C-alpha positions as CSV (number, residue, x, y, z in Angstrom):
1,E,26.6,14.9,11.5
2,S,25.1,13.8,8.3
3,C,24.4,10.1,7.6
4,F,26.3,10.5,4.3
5,G,29.6,10.0,6.1
6,R,28.5,6.5,7.1
7,P,29.6,3.5,5.1
8,R,27.1,2.2,2.6
9,F,26.5,-1.4,1.6
10,D,29.1,-2.9,-0.7
11,D,27.8,-5.7,-3.0
12,E,31.4,-6.4,-4.1
13,N,30.1,-6.3,-7.7
14,V,27.8,-9.2,-7.2
15,P,24.3,-7.7,-7.2
16,T,21.5,-9.9,-5.7
17,A,17.9,-9.4,-4.7
18,S,19.0,-8.8,-1.2
19,S,21.7,-6.3,-2.1
20,L,19.4,-4.4,-4.4
21,S,16.8,-4.1,-1.6
22,Q,19.4,-2.9,0.8
23,E,20.6,-0.2,-1.7
24,K,17.1,0.9,-2.3
25,L,16.5,1.2,1.5
26,E,19.7,3.2,1.9
27,R,18.5,5.7,-0.7
28,N,15.2,6.0,1.1
29,I,16.9,6.5,4.4
30,A,19.3,9.1,2.9
31,S,16.3,11.0,1.5
32,V,14.6,11.1,5.0
33,Y,17.8,12.3,6.7
34,L,18.2,15.0,4.0
35,D,14.7,16.2,4.5
36,K,15.0,16.4,8.3
37,Y,18.7,17.0,8.7
38,E,18.3,20.5,10.3
39,E,15.4,19.5,12.5
40,F,16.1,18.7,16.2
41,P,14.9,15.0,16.6
42,D,11.9,15.1,18.9
43,L,9.5,12.5,20.0
44,K,6.0,13.1,18.7
45,R,4.5,12.2,22.0
46,S,1.0,13.7,21.6
47,L,0.6,12.2,18.1
48,H,1.6,8.7,19.4
49,I,-0.7,8.9,22.4
50,N,-3.7,9.8,20.2
51,Y,-2.9,7.1,17.7
52,L,-2.6,4.4,20.4
53,L,-5.8,5.5,22.2
54,N,-7.6,5.3,19.0
55,T,-6.1,1.9,18.3
56,L,-7.2,0.6,21.7
57,Q,-10.8,1.7,21.2
58,N,-11.5,1.7,17.5
59,L,-9.8,-0.9,15.3
60,P,-10.3,-0.3,11.6
61,L,-12.0,-3.0,9.4
62,S,-8.6,-4.0,8.0
63,Y,-7.7,-5.4,11.4
64,E,-10.3,-8.2,11.0
65,V,-7.4,-10.5,9.9
66,M,-5.8,-9.9,13.3
67,D,-8.8,-11.2,15.3
68,C,-6.5,-13.8,16.9
69,S,-4.1,-11.1,18.0
70,R,-6.5,-8.8,19.9
71,T,-4.8,-9.7,23.2
72,W,-1.5,-8.7,21.8
73,I,-2.9,-5.4,20.5
74,V,-4.1,-4.6,24.0
75,Y,-0.6,-5.2,25.4
76,W,1.2,-3.3,22.6
77,T,-1.0,-0.3,23.1
78,L,-1.0,-0.3,26.9
79,H,2.8,-0.8,27.1
80,S,3.4,2.0,24.5
81,L,1.1,4.4,26.4
82,T,2.9,3.6,29.7
83,L,6.3,4.2,28.2
84,L,5.0,7.6,27.0
85,N,4.0,8.2,30.6
86,Y,0.2,8.2,29.9
87,E,-2.2,6.5,32.3
88,L,-5.6,5.3,31.4
89,D,-8.6,6.4,33.4
90,T,-10.3,4.0,35.8
91,S,-13.2,3.2,33.5
92,M,-10.9,2.4,30.6
93,K,-8.8,0.1,32.9
94,T,-11.9,-1.8,33.9
95,A,-13.0,-2.1,30.3
96,V,-9.7,-3.6,29.4
97,V,-9.7,-6.0,32.3
98,N,-13.3,-7.2,31.4
99,F,-12.2,-7.7,27.8
100,L,-9.2,-9.8,28.8
101,K,-11.3,-11.9,31.1
102,C,-13.4,-12.8,28.1
103,C,-10.2,-14.0,26.4
104,Q,-9.3,-16.3,29.4
105,H,-9.9,-20.0,28.6
106,A,-11.9,-22.1,31.1
107,E,-9.1,-24.6,31.3
108,G,-6.3,-22.0,31.8
109,G,-4.4,-19.5,29.7
110,F,-5.6,-16.9,27.4
111,G,-6.6,-16.9,23.7
112,G,-6.0,-14.2,21.2
113,G,-9.6,-13.1,21.4
114,P,-12.9,-14.1,23.2
115,G,-13.8,-17.7,22.8
116,Q,-10.5,-18.7,21.3
117,D,-8.2,-21.6,22.3
118,A,-5.5,-20.9,24.9
119,H,-2.1,-20.1,23.4
120,L,1.1,-19.2,25.2
121,A,1.8,-16.1,23.2
122,P,-1.5,-14.3,23.9
123,T,-1.3,-15.6,27.5
124,Y,2.0,-13.8,27.9
125,A,0.5,-10.7,26.3
126,A,-2.6,-10.8,28.5
127,V,-0.7,-11.3,31.7
128,N,1.7,-8.4,30.8
129,A,-1.3,-6.2,30.0
130,L,-3.0,-6.9,33.3
131,C,0.3,-6.2,35.1
132,I,0.5,-2.9,33.4
133,I,-3.0,-2.0,34.5
134,G,-1.8,-3.0,38.0
135,T,-5.0,-2.9,40.0
136,D,-6.3,-5.6,42.3
137,E,-9.1,-6.1,39.8
138,A,-6.5,-6.8,37.1
139,F,-4.3,-9.1,39.2
140,S,-7.3,-11.1,40.5
141,A,-8.6,-11.6,37.0
142,I,-5.8,-14.1,36.4
143,D,-6.8,-17.7,37.1
144,R,-3.4,-18.8,38.5
145,K,-4.3,-22.4,39.3
146,N,-5.6,-23.2,35.8
147,L,-2.9,-21.2,34.2
148,T,-0.3,-23.3,36.1
149,N,-2.0,-26.5,34.8
150,F,-2.0,-25.0,31.3
151,L,1.7,-24.5,31.4
152,K,2.3,-28.0,32.6
153,T,0.2,-29.5,29.7
154,M,2.3,-27.5,27.2
155,R,5.5,-29.2,28.3
156,V,7.0,-31.4,25.5
157,G,9.4,-33.4,27.7
158,D,12.7,-32.3,26.3
159,G,12.6,-28.9,28.0
160,S,10.6,-27.1,25.3
161,F,6.9,-26.2,25.2
162,Y,4.1,-26.3,22.7
163,M,2.6,-22.9,21.9
164,H,-0.8,-24.4,22.1
165,K,-2.4,-27.8,22.2
166,D,-0.9,-29.9,19.4
167,G,0.8,-26.7,18.2
168,E,4.3,-25.7,17.1
169,V,7.4,-25.8,19.3
170,D,9.9,-23.0,19.4
171,M,11.9,-20.7,21.6
172,R,8.9,-18.3,22.1
173,S,7.1,-20.9,24.1
174,V,9.9,-21.3,26.6
175,Y,10.2,-17.6,27.1
176,C,6.5,-17.0,27.5
177,S,6.3,-19.8,30.1
178,A,9.3,-18.5,32.0
179,V,8.0,-14.9,32.2
180,I,4.5,-16.0,33.2
181,A,5.9,-18.2,35.9
182,A,8.2,-15.5,37.2
183,L,5.7,-12.7,37.2
184,L,2.9,-14.7,38.9
185,N,5.1,-16.5,41.4
186,L,3.9,-19.9,40.0
187,D,5.2,-23.2,41.3
188,D,7.7,-24.0,38.6
189,H,9.1,-27.1,40.3
190,E,10.0,-29.4,37.4
191,L,8.2,-27.1,35.0
192,F,11.5,-26.1,33.3
193,E,13.4,-29.4,33.7
194,K,15.8,-29.8,30.7
195,S,14.8,-26.3,29.4
196,V,18.3,-24.9,29.8
197,E,19.8,-27.8,27.8
198,W,17.2,-27.3,25.1
199,I,17.8,-23.6,24.9
200,T,21.6,-23.9,24.6
201,R,21.1,-26.4,21.8
202,C,19.5,-23.6,19.8
203,Q,22.6,-21.4,19.8
204,T,24.0,-21.4,16.3
205,Y,27.5,-21.1,14.9
206,E,26.9,-17.4,14.3
207,G,26.3,-16.8,18.0
208,G,22.6,-16.0,18.1
209,F,19.7,-18.3,18.9
210,S,17.3,-20.1,16.5
211,G,13.7,-21.0,17.1
212,T,14.6,-24.7,17.3
213,P,17.9,-26.6,17.3
214,G,19.7,-26.5,13.9
215,M,17.9,-23.5,12.4
216,E,19.1,-19.9,11.6
217,A,19.9,-17.4,14.3
218,H,17.2,-14.7,14.6
219,G,16.8,-11.6,16.7
220,G,13.4,-12.5,18.2
221,Y,14.4,-16.0,19.1
222,T,17.7,-14.8,20.5
223,F,15.9,-12.4,22.8
224,C,13.6,-15.3,23.9
225,G,16.6,-17.5,24.5
226,I,18.8,-15.2,26.5
227,C,15.8,-14.0,28.6
228,S,14.8,-17.6,29.4
229,L,18.4,-18.4,30.4
230,Y,18.4,-15.3,32.6
231,L,15.1,-16.2,34.3
232,L,16.4,-19.8,34.9
233,G,19.6,-18.5,36.3
234,N,21.9,-19.9,33.6
235,V,23.0,-17.1,31.3
236,D,26.6,-18.4,31.5
237,K,25.6,-21.7,30.0
238,C,25.6,-20.1,26.5
239,D,28.6,-18.8,24.5
240,M,28.2,-15.2,25.6
241,K,31.2,-13.9,23.7
242,S,29.9,-15.1,20.3
243,L,26.3,-14.0,21.2
244,K,27.4,-10.5,22.0
245,R,29.4,-10.3,18.8
246,W,26.4,-11.5,16.7
247,I,24.1,-9.0,18.3
248,L,26.5,-6.0,17.8
249,N,27.0,-6.9,14.2
250,R,23.2,-6.7,13.6
251,Q,23.4,-2.9,14.0
252,T,23.5,-1.5,10.5
253,A,26.2,1.1,9.8
254,F,24.3,3.3,7.5
255,E,20.7,3.3,8.9
256,G,21.6,3.0,12.6
257,G,18.9,0.5,13.4
258,F,19.1,-3.3,13.8
259,Q,18.4,-6.1,11.5
260,G,16.9,-9.4,12.7
261,R,19.2,-11.8,10.7
262,T,22.3,-11.7,8.7
263,N,21.9,-9.9,5.3
264,K,18.3,-8.8,6.1
265,L,16.9,-5.2,6.1
266,V,16.8,-3.0,9.1
267,D,13.5,-3.1,11.0
268,S,12.5,-0.8,13.9
269,C,11.1,-3.7,16.0
270,Y,14.6,-5.2,16.4
271,S,15.6,-2.0,18.2
272,F,14.1,-3.9,21.1
273,W,14.7,-7.5,20.3
274,Q,18.5,-6.9,19.8
275,C,19.1,-4.2,22.4
276,G,17.0,-6.1,24.9
277,S,19.2,-9.1,24.4
278,L,22.3,-7.0,24.8
279,A,20.9,-5.5,28.0
280,I,20.2,-8.9,29.5
281,L,23.5,-10.3,28.3
282,N,25.4,-7.4,30.0
283,L,23.2,-7.8,33.1
284,G,24.2,-11.5,33.2
285,L,27.9,-10.7,32.6
286,T,28.2,-7.9,35.2
287,K,25.7,-9.0,37.8
288,E,24.8,-5.3,38.1
289,N,21.7,-3.3,37.5
290,Y,21.9,-2.3,33.8
291,F,20.5,1.1,34.5
292,E,23.8,1.8,36.3
293,M,26.1,0.7,33.4
294,K,28.3,3.2,31.6
295,P,27.5,3.8,27.9
296,S,31.0,2.5,27.0
297,E,30.1,-0.9,28.4
298,W,27.3,-1.4,25.8
299,H,29.4,-1.2,22.7
300,F,26.5,-0.4,20.4
301,D,25.8,3.1,19.1
302,S,22.8,4.3,21.1
303,A,22.8,7.7,19.5
304,L,22.7,6.2,16.0
305,L,19.8,4.0,17.0
306,Q,17.8,6.9,18.5
307,E,18.4,8.9,15.3
308,F,17.0,6.1,13.2
309,L,13.9,5.7,15.4
310,L,13.2,9.4,15.9
311,I,14.0,10.6,12.4
312,C,13.1,7.7,10.2
313,C,10.4,5.7,12.0
314,Q,7.8,8.1,13.4
315,H,4.7,8.2,11.3
316,V,3.2,11.7,10.6
317,Q,-0.1,10.5,12.1
318,G,1.4,9.0,15.2
319,G,2.8,5.5,15.9
320,F,6.0,4.0,14.5
321,I,6.8,2.3,11.2
322,D,9.0,-0.6,10.3
323,K,11.2,1.5,8.0
324,P,10.6,4.5,5.6
325,T,7.8,3.9,3.1
326,T,5.9,1.5,5.3
327,S,2.8,2.2,7.5
328,H,2.4,2.5,11.2
329,D,1.0,-0.3,13.4
330,P,0.8,-1.0,17.2
331,Y,3.4,-3.8,17.0
332,H,6.2,-1.6,15.6
333,S,5.1,1.3,17.9
334,C,5.5,-0.9,20.9
335,Y,8.9,-2.3,20.1
336,S,10.3,0.9,18.7
337,L,9.4,2.7,21.9
338,S,10.8,-0.2,23.9
339,G,14.0,-0.1,22.0
340,L,14.2,3.7,22.4
341,S,13.7,3.4,26.1
342,I,16.6,0.9,26.4
343,A,18.8,3.1,24.2
344,Q,18.2,6.0,26.6
345,S,18.7,4.0,29.8
346,P,22.4,3.2,30.3
347,D,23.4,6.7,31.1
348,L,25.1,8.7,33.8
349,G,23.0,11.8,33.1
350,E,20.7,13.3,30.5
351,G,23.4,13.4,27.9
352,D,22.5,10.0,26.5
353,V,18.9,11.0,25.6
354,L,19.1,12.2,22.0
355,G,17.3,15.5,21.5
356,A,15.4,17.4,24.2
357,A,14.9,16.1,27.7
358,E,11.2,15.7,26.8
359,N,12.2,12.7,24.6
360,K,12.9,10.7,27.7
361,L,10.7,7.6,28.0
362,V,9.7,5.6,31.1
363,E,12.3,3.0,32.0
364,L,11.5,-0.7,31.4
365,H,12.9,-4.0,32.4
366,P,14.2,-5.8,29.3
367,V,13.5,-9.3,30.4
368,Y,9.7,-8.8,30.8
369,N,9.4,-5.7,28.6
370,L,7.3,-4.1,31.3
371,P,7.8,-0.7,32.9
372,M,9.8,-1.0,36.1
373,T,7.1,0.4,38.3
374,A,4.5,-2.1,36.9
375,L,6.9,-5.0,37.2
376,Q,7.7,-4.1,40.9
377,K,4.0,-3.8,41.7
378,A,3.0,-7.1,40.1
379,K,5.9,-9.0,41.7
380,S,5.0,-7.5,45.1
381,Y,1.3,-8.5,44.7
382,F,1.9,-12.1,43.7
383,E,4.7,-12.7,46.2
384,N,2.6,-11.4,49.0
385,E,-0.7,-13.0,48.0
386,Y,0.7,-16.4,47.1
């Protein structure tokens, strides 16, 4: 079915900068669909693997501005490769572990690169990356004792956390702390005191969550909020009905992808942030494994989302893009693939994978954004060792 039967944006005869941008995007999307309409949507697996391996080993000079995100780049590329069912060789795994050890701060936590201050976001990325590698060498590289102390020093006192010493406070810090504590089996006694109350104060009148109380609902912060509530065993403390409505209304009717906020453009990364939130919300509502859920229980159009990602967001040289006319990068590659994996997951057979069976990705757990096998191995290691 052509995308031209889908409803386009209606500015109600009041053009604005936002409406003009939306209309321009829809024209670009229509052009892409028209060019590829008769093609069977396939995942360019080999191209993506080559792009990601090159990114992991040879960053271009333009990435100098992302020196504080090198830990993240490792996680984005490793996670993407694993979803594509590609495993690094032993020497590469050791090289990655050694690099991440250089990013670990002497007083606990990880920085974005070697010699940088500890920060909760790259700490989350480094821990996840080491869990993906999944060797004893990787697991033992994490200084759990100092990391626990680092988390404790990041507590604000009202249930929230600083991202780094004297840094900003927002929903990301609670999520990163909760995931790290859960993965590594850390003693979280009193660590998350008042956190549930602080998180619920961030739910807005729209239904989504903001970064801090009183701000605008946002897809990324919503994901962090609902994940944190799930990890703390209190999903039902938020208004789940309004949250689900808000998430579902972020899927754009014409493009098929998700936007991060009301009246914003579609962005491939929200394929994960919004679908991940929906998966966790449904998991909290049903108390069931979300892999066993029927597609009708999800309420979003998974086929439409897969169409958007496979037809509009794959770069010709590998990797994924934000939207047509933009360039590829490891961030959008990671979260596009993560969203695609979730969109493929709630099925009763192969029928929910758009295109050929070869398009199927490795399954992930939406709370941690880790492959299920890596998560299970990490959990087993840290529960048995500590």
